[in-house]
C-alpha positions in Angstrom: 79.6 100.2 77.4 83.1 99.0 77.2 82.7 95.2 77.5 85.1 93.3 79.7 85.6 90.7 76.8 83.6 90.7 73.6 83.8 87.1 72.5 81.1 87.7 69.9 83.3 90.2 68.1 86.5 88.1 68.5 84.8 85.1 66.9 83.1 87.2 64.2 86.5 88.1 62.8 87.2 84.4 62.3 83.6 83.4 61.3 84.4 82.1 57.8 87.4 80.1 59.0 85.4 78.7 62.0 82.5 77.7 59.8 84.8 76.1 57.3 86.5 74.1 60.2 83.1 73.0 61.4 82.0 72.0 57.9 85.2 70.0 57.6 84.3 67.9 60.6 80.6 67.5 59.7 81.6 66.3 56.2 84.2 64.0 57.5 81.7 61.6 59.1 84.2 61.1 62.0 83.3 63.0 65.2 85.4 61.5 68.1 89.2 61.3 68.2 89.6 62.0 64.5 92.0 63.9 62.3 91.2 67.3 63.7 92.2 66.3 67.3 95.4 64.6 66.0 96.3 67.7 64.0 95.6 70.1 66.8 97.6 68.0 69.3 100.6 68.0 66.9 100.3 71.7 66.2 100.0 72.7 69.8 102.8 70.4 70.9 105.0 72.1 68.3 103.9 75.5 69.4 104.8 74.8 73.0 108.0 73.0 72.1 107.2 69.6 73.5 106.8 66.0 72.2 103.2 65.3 73.3 99.9 67.1 73.6 96.9 65.1 74.8 93.5 66.6 74.3 91.0 66.3 77.2 87.6 67.6 77.9 88.6 70.7 80.0 91.3 72.3 82.0 90.3 70.7 85.3 90.5 67.3 83.7 94.0 68.1 82.4 95.2 68.7 85.9 93.3 65.8 87.5 94.3 63.2 84.9 97.9 64.2 85.0 98.1 63.7 88.8 96.1 60.5 88.5 98.5 59.2 85.8 101.5 59.8 88.1 99.7 57.8 90.7 99.1 54.9 88.3 102.8 55.1 87.3 103.8 54.9 91.0 105.4 58.4 91.0 102.7 59.7 93.4 100.5 58.2 96.1 97.6 59.2 98.3 98.8 61.4 101.1 101.6 63.0 99.2 101.9 66.8 99.5 101.6 69.3 96.7 102.9 72.8 97.0 100.4 75.2 95.4 99.8 79.0 95.6 97.1 80.0 98.0 95.6 82.6 95.6 94.9 80.3 92.7 91.5 79.5 91.1 89.9 76.5 93.0 90.4 74.1 90.0 94.1 73.8 90.9 93.1 72.7 94.4 90.3 70.4 93.3 92.7 68.4 91.1 94.9 67.7 94.1 92.2 66.7 96.6 90.3 64.7 93.9 93.4 62.4 93.8 93.7 62.0 97.5 96.8 64.2 97.7 97.3 67.1 100.2 97.5 70.7 99.0 100.1 72.8 100.9 99.1 76.4 100.4 101.8 79.0 100.2 101.7 82.8 99.8 102.3 84.2 96.3 104.7 86.9 95.4 103.0 90.2 96.3 103.8 91.9 93.0 103.4 89.2 90.3 100.7 87.2 92.1 102.6 84.0 91.1 104.1 81.3 93.2 107.2 82.7 95.0 110.3 80.5 94.8 111.3 82.1 98.1 108.4 80.4 99.9 109.1 76.9 98.7 111.7 75.8 101.3 109.4 76.6 104.2 106.6 74.5 102.7 108.8 71.5 102.0 108.4 68.3 104.1 109.4 64.7 103.6 105.9 64.1 102.1 106.3 66.8 99.4 106.3 65.2 95.9 104.9 67.8 93.5 105.0 71.6 92.9 102.0 73.1 91.1 102.9 76.6 89.9 100.0 78.6 88.4 100.9 81.1 85.7 98.2 83.6 86.9 96.8 86.3 84.6 99.1 85.5 81.7 102.5 86.0 83.3 104.6 82.8 83.7 106.2 82.0 87.1 109.9 82.1 87.7 110.3 78.6 86.3 114.1 78.5 86.2 114.1 79.0 90.0 111.2 76.6 90.6 112.7 73.9 88.5 116.1 74.3 90.2 114.3 73.8 93.6 112.4 70.8 92.2 115.5 69.1 90.8 117.3 69.6 94.1 114.6 67.7 96.0 113.5 65.3 93.2 110.0 66.8 92.9 107.6 66.7 90.0 106.4 70.0 88.5 102.9 70.4 87.0 102.4 73.8 85.4 98.9 75.2 85.6 99.0 77.0 82.2 95.2 77.7 82.0 95.8 81.5 81.7 99.1 81.6 80.0 99.0 80.1 76.5 102.1 81.5 74.7 103.8 83.1 77.8 107.5 82.4 78.0 110.6 82.6 80.1 113.7 83.5 78.1 112.0 82.3 74.9 110.9 79.0 76.3 107.1 78.7 76.4 104.8 77.7 79.2 103.9 74.0 78.6 107.5 73.1 78.2 109.0 73.9 81.6 107.4 71.4 83.9 107.2 67.6 84.0 103.8 68.3 82.4 101.6 71.2 81.9 97.8 71.6 82.0 95.9 73.9 79.7 92.3 75.1 79.6 90.7 76.3 76.3 87.6 77.7 78.0 86.1 80.3 75.6 87.4 83.3 77.5 91.0 82.2 77.4 93.6 83.7 75.1 93.4 80.5 73.1 89.7 79.7 73.6 87.4 77.1 72.1 83.7 77.6 71.6 82.9 75.4 74.5 84.9 73.4 77.1 88.2 71.9 76.1 91.7 71.2 77.6 95.0 69.6 77.0 98.1 68.3 78.7 101.6 68.8 77.3 104.7 66.8 78.2 107.9 65.3 76.9 107.3 62.1 79.0 106.2 59.3 76.6 104.9 57.0 79.4 103.0 59.8 81.1 101.4 60.8 77.8 100.3 57.3 77.0 98.8 56.9 80.5 96.9 60.1 80.4 95.5 59.3 77.0 94.3 55.9 78.2 92.8 57.2 81.5 90.8 59.8 79.5 89.5 57.1 77.1 87.7 54.9 79.6 91.1 53.5 80.8 91.7 51.9 77.4 94.7 51.9 75.1 92.8 49.9 72.5 89.1 49.5 72.0 87.3 47.2 74.5 90.5 46.5 76.4 90.3 48.5 79.6 93.5 48.4 81.7 92.5 51.2 84.1 89.3 52.4 85.7 89.2 55.4 83.5 86.9 58.3 82.6 85.5 59.8 79.4 87.6 63.0 78.9 88.5 63.6 75.3 88.9 66.7 73.3 86.0 67.1 71.0 86.6 66.9 67.3 84.7 70.1 66.5 86.5 72.0 69.3 89.8 70.8 68.0 89.0 72.1 64.5 88.1 75.5 65.9 91.2 75.6 68.1 93.4 75.0 65.1 91.9 78.2 63.6 92.4 80.1 66.8 96.0 78.9 67.3 97.0 80.3 63.9 95.9 83.8 65.2 97.2 83.5 68.7 100.4 85.5 68.3 98.5 88.3 66.6 95.9 88.4 69.4 98.7 88.4 72.1 100.3 91.4 70.3 97.0 93.3 70.5 96.7 92.5 74.2 100.2 93.7 74.9 99.5 97.0 73.1 96.4 97.5 75.3 98.3 96.6 78.4 101.1 99.0 77.5 98.6 101.8 77.0 97.1 101.1 80.5 100.5 101.0 82.1 101.4 104.3 80.6 98.1 106.0 80.9 96.7 105.0 84.3 98.2 107.4 86.9 95.7 107.1 89.8 97.6 106.4 93.0 94.5 104.6 94.4 95.3 101.8 92.0 98.2 99.4 92.1 99.2 98.4 88.5 100.5 94.9 87.6 104.2 94.3 87.7 105.2 93.4 84.1 108.6 91.9 84.2 108.9 91.9 80.5 109.4 95.7 80.5 112.6 95.3 82.5 115.8 94.6 80.7 116.6 92.0 83.4 113.2 90.4 83.1 112.6 86.7 82.6 109.0 86.8 81.5 107.0 87.6 78.4 103.5 88.5 79.6 100.5 87.5 77.5 97.9 89.6 79.4 95.1 87.1 79.7 93.9 89.5 82.4 94.9 93.1 83.3 94.5 93.1 87.1 94.8 96.2 89.3 94.4 96.4 93.0 92.2 99.0 94.9 91.6 99.2 98.6 88.2 100.6 97.8 87.3 98.0 95.2 83.5 98.2 95.5 83.4 101.9 95.1 85.9 101.7 92.2 83.9 99.0 90.4 80.7 101.1 90.8 82.6 104.2 89.5 83.7 102.3 86.4 80.3 100.9 85.8 78.8 104.5 86.0 81.5 105.5 83.4 80.4 102.6 81.1 83.3 100.2 81.9 82.6 96.6 82.7 84.9 94.8 85.1 85.2 91.4 86.7 86.9 90.1 89.8 89.4 87.2 89.5 88.8 86.0 92.2 86.6 87.3 95.1 87.1 84.3 97.5 90.3 82.5 98.2 90.2 78.7 98.1 90.8 78.3 101.8 87.8 80.5 102.4 85.4 78.4 100.2 82.7 76.3 101.8 84.0 73.3 99.8 87.2 73.4 102.0 85.5 74.3 105.4 88.3 72.3 107.1 90.6 75.2 106.2 88.4 77.9 107.6 90.9 78.8 110.3 93.9 79.1 107.9 95.3 82.6 107.5 97.2 83.9 104.5 97.5 87.6 104.8 98.9 88.4 101.4 96.5 86.1 99.6 93.4 87.4 101.5 94.4 91.0 100.8 94.8 90.2 97.1 91.4 88.6 96.9 89.8 91.6 98.6 91.5 94.2 96.3 92.0 92.7 92.8 89.8 93.8 89.9 90.2 93.0 86.2 89.9 95.8 83.6 88.7 95.1 80.0 91.3 93.6 77.7 90.8 91.7 74.5 92.2 91.6 70.9 89.2 93.4 69.4 89.3 96.4 71.8 89.9 99.7 70.0 92.0 102.6 71.4 88.9 104.7 71.9 87.6 102.1 74.4 91.1 101.9 76.0 91.1 105.7 76.5 87.6 105.5 78.1 89.0 102.9 80.6 92.0 105.0 81.3 90.0 108.1 81.9 87.5 106.2 84.1 90.4 104.9 86.2 92.1 108.2 86.6 88.9 110.0 87.6 88.2 107.7 90.5 88.7 109.5 93.9 90.2 107.1 96.3 93.1 106.8 98.8 96.5 105.7 97.5 97.4 102.1 97.7 99.7 101.3 100.6 
């Protein structure tokens, strides 16, 4: 079986370094908000090219606390509208509604699956205050165009970078384009912890200080609580392991790009629509990091069963669009044709830094041997 993502083998390669990192924390006697968190925050901020990184408990908290901090600072208020792609993972939407703001769903680009700058103008109202672009599958959005639009209308920009650690536009990394950026370090991410973890990056001193306080029970100093905060702090053990993983991230991304290049060259089946990788075009703006390699198939169930019979594990990211989830039953009558078709057709092929070319060849052969109608 070609596993979708073999986390055990990925972490086995770094076993001695990860154990040493854990031992360092155990032996330190300091287990919350210690040296490892401070060191990782500094290293990840430098990697992204920003002044601040604030470690939090998970990626959803990174989004939610950032929006909440803007409310505390008077830059957002309940009822404000947030432009967000309709095909995102539900966490992006949850962070908006949790803060009493209103998601305005827009169709994504049909080829990149990312927020289309061309759709921003139609979604704009006098209540629009924030754009939340999601760098889906590892390819960064057209941030120059999105930022130009945001500056024209004095809007905040919060990047959802949960799938795009290290992705860039013209050499400028995700995490440094928006007013702030939210990251998840869920174990399956390109930069993954061994449990839940997240972070916010920003150049805004006041925002960074407010997020840090909100995630620490609303406190800037012990027992002095100025906000009704929460407990959302990056764990010292996870920070230590993330420092190890960060030092290998560029190598891992190179391996993912090699696999993606082999797929792009080798998969010839017209029943499958391959991803649009703008980094292969001389006029491209994006450097893809291939968190996921997503193809589209109009006969997805049959295709998935075919791959399973060939010994290839696949996943679907994601089978149900946010506006079709029971959690948002009030949106049940909404219609987003591009989004709904994507969610009905997308399927993710195996990709990971420890895959060998024999496994890649098995995946390619399995894809090419599927007998299905050509994608329209």
